[in-house]
MITI-356741 format. One record per residue (C-alpha): residue in three letters; x, y, z; residue number from 0. Coordinates in Angstrom, 1 decimal. Layout:
 residuo     px     py     pz num
     ALA      X      Y      Z NUM
...
***
This chain:
 residuo     px     py     pz num
     MET   21.9   -8.2  -20.2   0
     LYS   24.6   -6.8  -18.0   1
     GLU   25.1   -8.7  -14.7   2
     ASN   24.1   -5.7  -12.6   3
     THR   21.1   -4.6  -14.7   4
     VAL   17.6   -5.6  -13.6   5
     SER   14.8   -5.2  -16.2   6
     ILE   11.3   -4.2  -15.0   7
     GLY    7.9   -4.4  -16.6   8
     LEU    5.1   -2.1  -15.4   9
     LEU    1.4   -3.2  -15.4  10
     GLY   -0.2    0.2  -15.5  11
     CYS    1.4    3.6  -15.9  12
     GLY   -0.9    6.1  -14.1  13
     ASN    0.2    8.4  -11.3  14
     VAL    1.9    5.7   -9.3  15
     GLY    3.5    4.0  -12.3  16
     GLN    4.9    7.3  -13.5  17
     GLY    6.0    8.1  -10.0  18
     VAL    8.0    4.8  -10.0  19
     VAL    9.7    5.7  -13.3  20
     LYS   10.5    9.2  -12.0  21
     GLY   11.9    7.8   -8.8  22
     ILE   14.2    5.4  -10.7  23
     LEU   15.5    8.1  -12.9  24
     LEU   15.9   10.5  -10.0  25
     HIS   17.8    8.1   -7.8  26
     SER   19.5    5.9  -10.4  27
     ASN   23.0    7.2   -9.7  28
     LYS   22.5    6.8   -5.9  29
     ILE   21.3    3.2   -6.4  30
     LEU   24.2    2.4   -8.7  31
     ARG   26.7    4.0   -6.3  32
     LYS   25.4    2.3   -3.1  33
     LEU   24.3   -1.1   -4.5  34
     GLY   26.0   -1.5   -7.8  35
     ILE   22.6   -2.0   -9.5  36
     THR   21.1   -0.5  -12.6  37
     LEU   17.3   -0.5  -12.8  38
     VAL   15.7   -0.3  -16.2  39
     VAL   11.9    0.0  -16.8  40
     SER   11.8   -1.6  -20.2  41
     LYS    8.0   -1.9  -20.9  42
     ALA    4.7   -0.6  -19.5  43
     LEU    1.2   -1.9  -20.1  44
     VAL   -1.2    1.0  -20.8  45
     GLN   -4.7    1.4  -22.1  46
     ASP   -4.0    4.2  -24.5  47
     ILE   -0.5    4.3  -26.1  48
     SER   -1.2    7.8  -27.6  49
     LYS   -1.8    9.4  -24.2  50
     GLU    1.0   11.8  -23.2  51
     ARG    3.1   10.6  -20.2  52
     ALA    6.0   12.2  -18.4  53
     ILE    8.3    9.2  -19.0  54
     GLU   11.0    8.5  -21.6  55
     GLY   12.7    5.4  -22.9  56
     VAL    9.9    3.0  -21.9  57
     ILE    8.2    0.8  -24.5  58
     LEU    4.4    1.1  -24.2  59
     THR    2.2   -1.8  -25.0  60
     GLN   -1.5   -2.7  -24.8  61
     LYS   -0.7   -6.5  -24.6  62
     PRO    0.0   -7.9  -21.1  63
     GLN    1.8  -10.9  -22.7  64
     ASP    4.5   -8.5  -24.0  65
     ILE    5.6   -8.2  -20.4  66
     LEU    4.5  -11.6  -18.9  67
     ASP    6.2  -13.6  -21.7  68
     ASP    9.4  -11.5  -21.9  69
     PRO   12.3  -13.6  -20.5  70
     GLU   14.4  -10.4  -20.0  71
     ILE   11.9   -9.0  -17.5  72
     GLU   12.6  -10.3  -14.1  73
     VAL   10.4   -8.0  -12.0  74
     VAL    6.8   -7.2  -12.7  75
     VAL    5.4   -4.1  -11.0  76
     GLU    1.6   -3.9  -10.8  77
     VAL    0.1   -0.4  -10.4  78
     MET   -3.2   -0.9  -12.3  79
     GLY   -5.4   -1.3   -9.2  80
     GLY   -8.6   -3.3   -9.0  81
     GLU   -9.2   -7.0   -8.7  82
     HIS   -9.6   -8.1  -12.3  83
     PRO   -7.8   -8.6  -14.6  84
     THR   -5.0   -7.7  -12.2  85
     TYR   -5.3  -11.0  -10.2  86
     SER   -4.8  -13.2  -13.3  87
     TYR   -1.8  -11.1  -14.5  88
     ILE    0.0  -11.3  -11.1  89
     LYS   -0.8  -15.0  -10.7  90
     GLU    0.6  -15.7  -14.2  91
     ALA    3.7  -13.6  -13.5  92
     LEU    4.4  -15.5  -10.2  93
     ASP    3.7  -18.9  -11.9  94
     LYS    6.3  -17.9  -14.5  95
     GLY    8.9  -17.2  -11.8  96
     LYS    8.9  -13.4  -12.0  97
     HIS    9.2  -11.4   -8.9  98
     VAL    6.2   -9.1   -8.3  99
     VAL    5.8   -5.8   -6.6 100
     THR    2.3   -4.4   -6.1 101
     ALA    0.5   -1.6   -4.1 102
     ASN   -2.9   -3.1   -4.8 103
     LYS   -4.7   -3.3   -1.4 104
     LEU   -8.0   -4.7   -2.7 105
     LEU   -6.2   -7.5   -4.5 106
     LEU   -4.0   -8.3   -1.5 107
     ALA   -7.0   -8.2    0.9 108
     LEU   -8.9  -10.7   -1.2 109
     HIS   -6.1  -12.9   -2.6 110
     GLY   -2.9  -12.0   -0.7 111
     ALA   -2.6  -15.3    1.1 112
     GLU   -2.9  -17.3   -2.1 113
     LEU   -0.5  -15.2   -4.0 114
     GLN    2.0  -15.3   -1.2 115
     GLU    1.8  -19.1   -1.1 116
     ILE    2.6  -19.2   -4.8 117
     ALA    5.6  -16.9   -4.4 118
     GLN    7.0  -19.0   -1.5 119
     ARG    6.5  -22.2   -3.4 120
     LYS    8.4  -20.7   -6.4 121
     GLY   11.1  -19.2   -4.2 122
     ILE   10.4  -15.7   -5.5 123
     CYS    9.3  -12.4   -4.0 124
     LEU    5.9  -10.8   -3.7 125
     LEU    6.4   -7.4   -2.0 126
     TYR    3.7   -4.8   -1.3 127
     GLU    5.1   -2.1    1.0 128
     GLY    3.1    0.6   -0.8 129
     SER   -0.2   -1.1   -0.2 130
     VAL   -0.8    0.1    3.3 131
     LEU    0.6    3.5    4.3 132
     GLY    1.8    5.1    1.1 133
     GLY    5.4    6.3    1.7 134
     ILE    5.7    5.0    5.3 135
     PRO    7.8    1.8    5.4 136
     ILE    5.6    0.0    7.9 137
     LEU    5.5   -3.5    6.6 138
     ARG    9.3   -4.0    6.7 139
     THR    9.2   -2.6   10.2 140
     ILE    6.6   -5.2   11.3 141
     GLN    8.3   -8.1    9.4 142
     TYR   11.8   -7.4   10.6 143
     GLY   11.9   -4.8   13.3 144
     LEU    9.1   -6.4   15.3 145
     ALA    9.9  -10.0   14.4 146
     GLY   10.7  -10.7   18.1 147
     ASP    7.6   -9.0   19.5 148
     GLN    3.8   -9.5   19.3 149
     VAL    1.4   -6.8   18.1 150
     LYS   -1.7   -6.7   20.3 151
     LYS   -3.5   -3.7   18.8 152
     ILE   -3.7   -1.8   15.5 153
     CYS   -5.2    1.6   15.4 154
     GLY   -4.7    4.1   12.5 155
     ILE   -5.8    6.5    9.9 156
     LEU   -5.1    4.5    6.8 157
     ASN   -6.8    6.6    4.0 158
     GLY   -5.3   10.0    3.0 159
     THR   -8.3   10.9    0.9 160
     THR  -10.9   10.7    3.7 161
     ASN   -8.5   12.3    6.1 162
     TYR   -8.2   15.3    3.7 163
     ILE  -11.9   15.6    3.4 164
     LEU  -12.5   15.4    7.1 165
     THR   -9.7   18.0    7.7 166
     GLN  -11.4   20.4    5.3 167
     MET  -14.8   19.9    7.0 168
     VAL  -13.3   20.7   10.4 169
     GLU  -10.8   23.5    9.5 170
     SER  -12.6   25.2    6.7 171
     GLU  -16.1   24.3    7.7 172
     LYS  -16.9   22.9    4.3 173
     GLY  -19.7   20.4    3.6 174
     TYR  -18.9   16.8    2.6 175
     GLU  -19.6   17.3   -1.1 176
     GLU  -17.6   20.5   -1.4 177
     ALA  -14.6   18.9    0.5 178
     LEU  -14.8   15.9   -1.7 179
     GLN  -14.8   18.0   -4.9 180
     GLU  -11.8   19.9   -3.6 181
     ALA   -9.9   16.6   -2.9 182
     GLN  -10.7   15.4   -6.5 183
     GLU   -9.4   18.7   -7.9 184
     ALA   -6.2   18.4   -5.9 185
     GLY   -5.7   14.9   -7.2 186
     TYR   -6.2   13.3   -3.7 187
     ALA   -9.5   11.6   -4.6 188
     GLU  -10.4    9.5   -7.7 189
     SER  -13.2   10.5  -10.0 190
     ASP  -15.0    7.6   -8.4 191
     PRO  -14.2    7.9   -4.7 192
     THR  -16.4    5.0   -3.5 193
     MET  -13.6    2.8   -2.2 194
     ASP  -12.2    5.7   -0.1 195
     VAL  -15.3    7.3    1.3 196
     THR  -17.1    4.1    2.1 197
     GLY  -14.2    2.9    4.2 198
     LEU  -13.4   -0.1    2.0 199
     ASP   -9.9    1.1    1.1 200
     ALA   -9.0    1.4    4.8 201
     ALA  -10.6   -2.0    5.5 202
     CYS   -8.4   -3.6    2.8 203
     LYS   -5.3   -2.1    4.4 204
     LEU   -6.5   -3.3    7.8 205
     VAL   -6.8   -6.9    6.5 206
     ILE   -3.2   -6.7    5.2 207
     LEU   -2.0   -5.3    8.6 208
     CYS   -3.8   -8.1   10.4 209
     ARG   -2.1  -10.7    8.3 210
     GLU    1.3   -9.1    9.0 211
     CYS    0.8   -8.3   12.7 212
     PHE   -1.4  -11.3   13.9 213
     ASP   -0.3  -13.9   11.3 214
     LEU   -4.1  -14.3   10.5 215
     ASP   -6.0  -14.0    7.3 216
     ILE   -9.1  -12.0    8.2 217
     PRO  -11.7  -12.1    5.4 218
     LEU  -12.6   -8.7    4.2 219
     GLU  -16.3   -9.3    4.7 220
     GLU  -15.7   -9.9    8.4 221
     VAL  -14.4   -6.3    8.9 222
     GLU  -17.1   -4.0   10.2 223
     ILE  -17.1   -1.0    7.8 224
     LYS  -18.8    2.4    8.0 225
     GLY  -17.7    5.4    5.8 226
     ILE  -17.8    9.2    6.1 227
     GLN  -20.7    9.9    3.6 228
     GLY  -23.3   10.6    6.3 229
     LEU  -21.4   13.4    8.1 230
     THR  -23.0   16.8    8.1 231
     PRO  -21.4   20.3    8.7 232
     GLU  -23.7   20.7   11.7 233
     GLU  -22.5   17.5   13.4 234
     VAL  -18.9   18.5   12.7 235
     ALA  -19.4   22.0   14.1 236
     GLU  -21.1   20.7   17.3 237
     GLN  -18.4   18.1   18.0 238
     LYS  -15.7   20.8   17.3 239
     ARG  -17.2   23.0   19.9 240
     GLN  -16.8   20.2   22.4 241
     GLY  -13.1   19.8   21.4 242
     ARG  -13.5   16.7   19.2 243
     VAL  -12.6   16.1   15.6 244
     PRO  -13.8   13.3   13.2 245
     LYS  -11.3   10.7   11.9 246
     LEU  -11.9    7.6    9.9 247
     VAL  -10.1    5.1   12.2 248
     ALA   -9.3    1.5   11.3 249
     GLU   -8.6   -0.7   14.3 250
     ALA   -8.1   -4.4   15.2 251
     SER   -7.1   -6.0   18.4 252
     ILE   -6.6   -9.4   20.0 253
     ILE   -9.6  -10.1   22.3 254
     ASP   -8.1  -13.1   24.0 255
     GLN   -4.7  -11.9   25.3 256
     SER   -3.9  -15.3   26.7 257
     SER   -3.2  -16.7   23.2 258
     SER   -0.5  -15.5   20.9 259
     GLY    1.0  -16.1   17.4 260
     LEU   -0.2  -19.0   15.4 261
     GLU   -2.4  -20.2   18.3 262
     LYS   -4.8  -17.4   17.7 263
     SER   -7.9  -17.9   15.6 264
     ARG   -9.6  -15.1   13.7 265
     GLU  -12.5  -15.4   16.1 266
     GLY  -10.2  -13.9   18.7 267
     ILE   -9.7  -10.7   16.6 268
     ILE  -12.0   -7.8   16.3 269
     ALA  -11.6   -5.6   13.2 270
     LYS  -13.5   -2.5   12.2 271
     VAL  -13.4    0.8   10.3 272
     GLY  -15.5    3.9   11.1 273
     VAL  -15.6    7.5   12.1 274
     GLN  -14.4    8.2   15.6 275
     TRP  -14.7   11.6   17.4 276
     LEU  -11.3   12.1   18.9 277
     SER  -10.3   14.6   21.6 278
     ARG   -7.2   16.7   21.1 279
     GLU   -5.3   14.5   23.5 280
     ALA   -5.6   11.6   21.1 281
     ILE   -2.4   11.3   19.0 282
     LEU   -4.4   10.5   15.8 283
     SER   -6.4   13.7   16.1 284
     HIS   -3.2   15.6   15.0 285
     VAL   -2.9   13.6   11.8 286
     SER   -4.3   16.0    9.2 287
     GLY   -4.6   16.5    5.5 288
     VAL   -3.5   13.6    3.3 289
     ASP   -1.3   12.2    6.0 290
     ASN   -1.7    8.7    7.4 291
     GLY   -1.0    7.7   11.0 292
     LEU   -0.6    4.3   12.6 293
     SER   -0.4    3.3   16.3 294
     LEU    0.7   -0.2   17.3 295
     GLU    0.6   -1.6   20.8 296
     THR    3.1   -4.5   21.2 297
     GLN    3.7   -6.9   24.0 298
     LEU    7.3   -6.0   24.6 299
     VAL    8.0   -2.5   23.3 300
     GLY    4.6   -1.0   24.1 301
     ASP    3.1    1.9   22.1 302
     LEU    4.6    2.8   18.7 303
     PHE    3.5    5.5   16.3 304
     TRP    4.2    6.5   12.6 305
     LYS    2.9    9.4   10.5 306
     GLY    3.5   10.4    6.9 307
     PRO    2.0   11.0    3.4 308
     GLY   -0.7    8.5    2.5 309
     ALA   -2.0    9.8   -0.8 310
     GLY   -0.3   10.8   -4.0 311
     GLY    1.6    9.0   -6.7 312
     LEU    5.1   10.0   -5.6 313
     ALA    4.6    8.7   -2.0 314
     THR    3.3    5.3   -3.1 315
     GLY    5.8    5.3   -5.9 316
     GLY    8.6    5.7   -3.4 317
     ALA    7.4    2.7   -1.4 318
     VAL    7.1    0.6   -4.6 319
     LEU   10.6    1.6   -5.6 320
     SER   12.0    0.4   -2.2 321
     ASP   10.4   -3.0   -2.9 322
     ILE   12.0   -3.0   -6.4 323
     VAL   15.4   -2.2   -4.9 324
     GLU   15.1   -5.1   -2.4 325
     ILE   14.2   -7.6   -5.1 326
     ALA   16.9   -6.2   -7.5 327
     LYS   19.6   -6.9   -4.8 328
     LYS   18.3  -10.5   -4.6 329
     VAL   18.3  -10.9   -8.4 330
     VAL   21.8   -9.6   -8.8 331
     VAL   23.2  -11.8   -6.0 332
     GLU   21.6  -14.9   -7.4 333
     ARG   22.7  -14.1  -10.9 334
     SER   26.3  -13.7   -9.6 335
     ILE   26.2  -17.0   -7.8 336
     GLY   24.8  -18.7  -10.9 337
     ASN   27.5  -17.3  -13.1 338
     ALA   30.2  -18.3  -10.6 339
     ALA   28.8  -21.9  -10.5 340
     ARG   29.1  -22.1  -14.3 341
***
């Protein structure tokens, strides 16, 4: 393998996986020009090899070991979703010293602390920028940009599917079922939308944000969760007449402001997901369609706000690609140092 080439193995090749491949092909010249790195997706794990996919030059396999046991593959990108068998695949990849990129919020909410400990022990990377806000690079901002500050409160719209449904219910006066069907037809909702509409997806992302912002591992079962299924057109119309709109809001805050950092216990954090009726003065009320929005209140800077696409393969694929590039830089530098030492 050439010194500046990094080989990638994909676990899964659905919308996000194909978005990653497209992103690499689209920006390969830019990445090579700016960083001197060539990214190659060599293999992808799929369920059905015969299924037509908009990718070329990638070896498709139904055997995970074709990727996990391949010594040429240095970066494993997981875009399968779900907890099992994904958890065992990622754990095995990390144990074998492969860097891992994932956008799997459920897996990270349930096992993120354990997997991060393995990565740190092995001296490798486990990156997951695409797991929280789609294409918005929020985790790096928290990890690096706010490293010298303390987040006191998290408040955001973290699920693009439910935000799209609620927007349709308000703006087009559609019922919940009709708005959900439209979201599915547009590709914004899965055929089984349970994780989204129950609020579980947003809760998983909130757990990840709590880990990053508060340095605390909040168990998913301790997050108070209520979804959007019970909303009626009549309720939406009545609240709309009063100048309020429904948003599925995830929020967490430090109750005891006298403590900070590692001194905090999770008993000092309140975390919940549920529908809130927001006035037009609230900044999150203007986050519409599939967009996500996040507001952070910090000790030094004060109030910060981000908004951007939160649903769709290309948005998440772009975040996954940024993680791949960060790891690829590390791989090439370490390879160069190793070659020089020899």
